[in-house]
N, C-alpha and C positions, 0 to 999 in steps of 0.2 A: 553481515560480519565476516571478517576474513581472518584466518588462521594461519599461523607459521609455525616454525619450530620453537618459537619463543613460548607458546602456550604450555609445551611439555616441559621446557626449560623451569618455567614458573612453576609448574606443578612439583617438579623434583625439588625445587629451592624451598617451597612451602613445607615439602614432607619432612625435610632435614629439620623443620622447627616445629614439628608435630602438628601442622595444619592441613586441612582438606581444601582443595581446590574445586569450588562449584561455580558453573557459570549458567546464565539465563541468556537465551536468545533474545537480542534486541532489535537490530536492523534486519534487511533482508538481502544483503549483498552476499549471497552464498550460493554460487551458480554450479560449481563442478566439485568433483573430488579433490582436484588440485588445490583448492582452497578450503577444503573441510576438514583436513586431519587434524585431530587434537587428541589430548591425553589429559582429560580432566578427571577428577574423581566422581563428578556429575554434571551432565549437561542436559538442560532442559530445552526442548526445542517445541516450536508450536505445531507441527504436524508431521504425519508420516512421510511427507515428501522430503522434509528435512533430515528426519532419521535416516532414510535410504541414502542420501548424500553422504553422510558420515559414515554409514557402513561401508559404502563403496570405496571409501578411502582407508578403510582398515582400522577406524577408530574403534574402540572397545566396547562392543555391543551392550555390555552389561550396564555401563555408564550412561547410556543414553535414555532419557525420559520423555516420552511424548506426552505433553499436558498443556493445557491452556492455562491462563492466569486468573485469578479471581477478578481482575479489572476486565479482561475480555468476557468472562462468563456474565458479570454485572451487565456490560454493555450489551450483550444478546438477550438478557433476561428483561431488562428494563428500558431499552431505548430502541430495541427492533421496530416496534409497532408504534413508536412514539411519534406524533404529528404526522400520521400518514393519511392520505397521500401527501408526499412533500410538496414544496413550491417549487416552481421552474427556476432553480438556482444551481448554477455550476460552480463548485469550489475547486480551484486550482491550487494544489501543493506546489509552491515554487520549487523547481529543480536547480537550486542555487549551486550545488556542489558539481554539477556536470559541466566541463570546460568546453564541450563542443556545443556552441549556441545554435548550429544550423538545425540538427535533427530535432532536439525537444522543443524549441521555440518555434520552428517550423510546424511541427505537428500540433501544438497549442493553437497556433494560427489555424490550421486546417479544421480543428474542432470547433473554435470559436465562430467561424465563418458559416458553419452550418446552422448556427442558432438565429432566432427570430426575435423582434422586439419583446417577446414576453418573458424572455430569458433575463435573469440578473446574473452577473459574474463576479465572484469575488476571488482573491487570490490571498493565500495565507503564507506568510514567511515562515522559514525554517527558524527555530529560536537562536541558531547560530548566525544567522544572516543580520549583518550590522551595516549593510550600505545604506546611505540615506534614501536613495530612491532605486526602485527596480527600473532598469533601463529598458529591458525587453518589454515590460509592460507598457512603458510610456511609449516606445515605439509603435507597438501594436495598437494602442489607442489612437495614435495618430493617423496610422494606416486605415483603421476602421473609419475614422471620420472623414479622411479624404475620399473614401468609397462610399460615403454617406450610409453607412452600415449603422443601424439603431442599436449598437452594443458598445457597451463602455465597461472596462475592466475597473474595479476598486479594490483597495487592499482591505482584508478583514481586520477590524480592529484587533489588537493584540490582548484587550482585555477580555475578548470573546474566547471561551474555554473550546478545546477541541471538540469537547461533546457537543456543546451547543452549536458549534460550526457544522458538524455533521448532521446534526437533527434539522437543521435549516436548509440542508442541500438535498437535492434529488439525484445528482450526479456529482463524482468527486474524480479528479482527473490528476494524474501524477505520473513518476517514473517508478521509484523504488522506495517510496515512504512507507514507513509502517502504518501512518494514517490511512494508506489505501485498504489495508487488511481490516483496520478498524471500521472503515467506511462501510465495507461489505458486512461485517458483523452487525452493525446498527440499521442495515435496511437500505443503503443507498446503492445505487448503481455505480460501477467503477469503470474508468478508462485508464488502461496503462498504456503509455505512450513508449515507444522505442527508445532506446538509449540506457535502459537497465536490463533487468532480465529478459531474455528472449520469449518469443511467444510460447514455446513449448513448456518452459519452466512455469510461466505465469498461468497458462490455462490448466496445466497439470495440478498446479497448487491448489486452484479454485475449483477442480474437478469438473472443468468446463462449464461453470455456472452461467447461466443465462444473464445473469446480472453483471457480468464482467465482460469488458470488449477490450481487444488488443488493437492498438492503431499504430501502423507503421506507414511509410510513404506509399506503399501499395494498395493501402485501404480502400475499399471501394466506398465512395461518398454516399452511395444509396444505402449501404449497410450500416453506416454511421448514422445516417438519417434514421433508420428503422430502430436503431438501438436507443437513440435519444427519445424518440416519440413513444416507445414502448413503456409500460408500467413495471415496476419491479415485482419480481415474482417472490410470493410467500406460500411454501409448501412444504411438506415434510422431505421431500427430496432436496430442497435447497438447504433446510436444516441440518439434514444429515451430512451435508458437505463440509459444514463447520466442524471438521472431526476433533479438532483439538478442544473443542468446546463439549462435544458430546462425550468425549471420553472422560472429561471431568465428571459430568453429569452422571454416568455409569458408574464410576467409582464412588459417588456419594450415595447412590440409590442402594 
């Protein structure tokens, strides 16, 4: 999410009409204080990391609420252990909104080329993606075929819910989709590729979880291999990292 002076102007406009302005964090395109200033009556964010960004921008501290959502809490409680261990399936969240094709698609290729024939690869479109075909996926499939690699990318059927798609995947890859946070919550391993939040922001957000990997052009292929081959970690330390969920549970207890 990105904020400008328009958020404060809208708050003032609503106040003149006797209305309060409440905002709930949706996306994760919020990297610095420069994009973080806001003046809402309340803003609900996913974790302490986002609260600190708003505070550094001098947003009113009293108006910021750190909390998960009932949806995220249900994902954690009901789906995290569902169908574990997961099949060897990589789910790619299509980075359709990024106009620089070299970095994200080159890194998708870097990950896919580390897979062997036991892996299945699915690509999930963003709901706003209206193109008939995903050109990058067709080009990558053609290259894999020319190199005699036994990997083929297929689109996930749009009738498959995001919950089902995540529960059928062991690893989820993307740039800055909210589906990556949801994948982590439900017990998938997550690969963030460069092109969105930088490494420091991503790994701080997940508290350096062993279930999250940041892939950039300098990534050691052997480190990527180890991540893909290792099992997802389930322990109390990992549970505690999902701080926006544990906050809700503490409030309810």
